C-alpha positions in Angstrom: 106.8 102.2 82.9 110.4 101.5 83.8 111.3 100.6 87.4 111.7 103.4 89.9 114.8 105.4 89.9 114.4 106.1 93.6 112.2 105.3 96.5 111.9 107.1 99.8 111.0 105.5 103.1 109.5 107.6 105.8 108.6 106.5 109.3 105.6 108.4 110.6 106.1 111.4 112.9 106.1 111.3 116.7 103.2 109.9 118.6 102.6 109.8 122.4 103.7 106.2 122.4 106.7 106.6 120.2 107.9 109.4 122.4 107.8 106.9 125.4 109.2 104.0 123.3 106.1 101.9 123.7 105.2 99.2 121.2 102.3 100.7 119.2 101.8 98.0 116.6 98.2 98.1 115.2 96.9 100.7 117.7 95.6 103.7 115.8 97.3 106.6 117.4 97.5 110.1 116.0 100.6 112.3 115.8 101.5 114.7 118.5 102.0 118.4 117.7 105.7 117.6 117.4 104.8 114.7 115.0 102.7 117.0 112.9 105.6 119.4 112.6 108.0 116.6 111.7 105.5 115.4 109.0 105.3 119.0 107.5 109.1 119.2 107.5 109.4 115.9 105.8 107.0 117.2 103.1 109.1 120.3 102.7 112.3 118.2 102.3 110.7 116.1 99.6 109.1 118.9 97.7 110.9 119.3 94.3 112.5 115.8 94.4 110.2 114.3 91.8 108.1 112.3 94.2 105.2 110.9 92.1 103.2 108.8 94.6 102.8 108.4 98.3 101.9 104.9 99.7 100.8 105.0 103.3 100.0 102.5 106.0 96.3 102.7 106.8 97.0 103.7 110.5 96.3 107.4 111.2 99.8 108.3 112.3 101.2 107.2 108.9 98.3 108.7 107.0 98.8 112.1 108.7 102.5 112.0 107.8 101.8 110.8 104.2 99.1 113.4 103.6 101.5 116.2 104.7 104.1 114.9 102.2 101.4 114.6 99.5 100.4 118.2 100.2 103.9 119.5 99.8 104.8 117.4 96.8 101.5 117.3 94.9 101.9 113.5 94.5 98.9 111.2 94.6 98.2 109.7 98.0 97.3 106.0 98.3 96.5 104.0 101.4 98.4 100.7 101.2 97.1 98.1 103.7 100.3 95.9 103.3 102.3 98.7 104.9 100.4 98.4 108.2 102.7 98.0 111.2 103.7 94.5 112.4 101.1 93.2 114.8 103.0 92.9 118.1 100.1 91.2 119.8 100.5 90.9 123.6 103.3 93.5 123.9 101.4 96.3 122.2 101.0 99.1 124.7 104.2 98.0 126.7 107.7 99.4 126.6 110.6 97.0 126.4 111.1 96.9 130.2 107.4 96.1 130.9 107.4 93.5 128.1 110.5 91.8 129.5 108.9 91.8 133.0 105.6 90.3 131.8 106.9 87.7 129.3 110.5 87.1 130.5 112.3 84.4 128.5 109.7 84.4 125.7 110.3 88.1 125.1 114.1 87.6 125.2 113.8 84.7 122.8 112.0 87.0 120.3 114.6 89.8 120.8 117.3 87.2 120.0 115.5 85.5 117.1 112.8 87.9 115.8 111.9 85.7 112.8 111.8 82.4 114.6 110.4 83.1 118.0 107.4 85.3 117.9 105.3 85.5 121.1 101.9 83.8 120.9 99.5 86.3 119.2 102.3 88.2 117.5 102.6 88.4 113.7 105.5 86.3 112.4 108.1 88.6 110.8 108.4 86.3 107.9 104.7 87.0 107.0 105.2 90.7 107.5 108.3 90.6 105.3 106.2 88.9 102.5 103.7 91.8 102.5 106.5 94.4 102.8 108.2 92.8 99.7 104.9 92.7 97.8 103.9 96.4 98.6 107.4 97.6 97.7 107.5 95.7 94.5 104.2 97.2 93.4 105.2 100.7 94.3 108.6 100.7 92.6 107.1 99.0 89.5 104.5 101.6 89.0 106.3 104.9 89.7 109.5 106.7 89.1 109.9 108.0 92.7 107.4 106.7 95.2 107.4 107.3 99.0 106.5 104.5 101.4 105.2 105.9 104.7 104.9 103.4 107.5 106.3 102.3 110.8 109.6 101.3 112.3 108.9 97.6 112.2 107.4 97.3 108.6 109.9 99.7 107.2 112.8 97.7 108.6 111.3 94.8 106.6 111.1 97.0 103.5 114.8 97.6 104.0 115.3 93.8 104.2 113.2 93.3 101.1 115.4 95.9 99.2 118.6 94.1 100.4 119.7 97.2 102.3 120.0 95.5 105.6 120.3 91.8 106.6 117.4 90.1 108.2 119.4 89.8 111.4 119.8 93.5 111.6 116.1 94.0 112.3 116.5 95.2 115.9 119.8 97.0 115.2 118.3 99.2 112.6 116.6 102.4 113.9 114.5 104.8 111.7 114.2 108.3 112.9 110.7 109.8 112.9 109.7 111.5 109.6 113.2 111.5 108.3 113.2 110.5 104.6 115.5 107.7 103.6 116.4 107.8 99.9 117.2 104.6 98.1 118.4 104.8 94.5 117.8 102.2 91.9 115.7 100.1 94.2 115.3 96.4 93.5 113.4 93.9 95.6 115.4 90.9 96.7 113.7 87.6 95.9 112.5 85.7 99.0 115.1 82.9 98.8 117.9 85.6 99.1 116.4 87.6 101.9 
């Protein structure tokens, strides 16, 4: 099979934590009613676009979103463990203000240098980028038009892996909930270039 002509990236729909801008990380939180509606609308938007596979993070908020898209498109649904959200460790369950208050300079160092200054117990973004690159490579090698359903953090890293944003744009890049991002002729950038 030839490489994908397109790939869509979809952040999960709204959760209680995302509505309050709280770091969710690996917490397994379902969609709100609004999030379910967003997921359904994402599926409607992608119906008829040629989507041929849905790869979803194993966390329930992404699975609910991915299954809504699969239902609307008829595409196969696959749980992809490598698309799980970045493990934010000690800041999970906190908003930015609470994380800053609790961890002070260590939190600010991470916000300034997200790849080089993770807090103790936090997944290094370089490691998360490696798995984002691997999952994306496999998805676009095996399908013409896959959808990757995940989370703000891991999908930012997918964008880095695809060469669509610079690594330093990690925090500057915002992904709207359940808004498909289309990337044509996707190619994964080798690690030495990312």
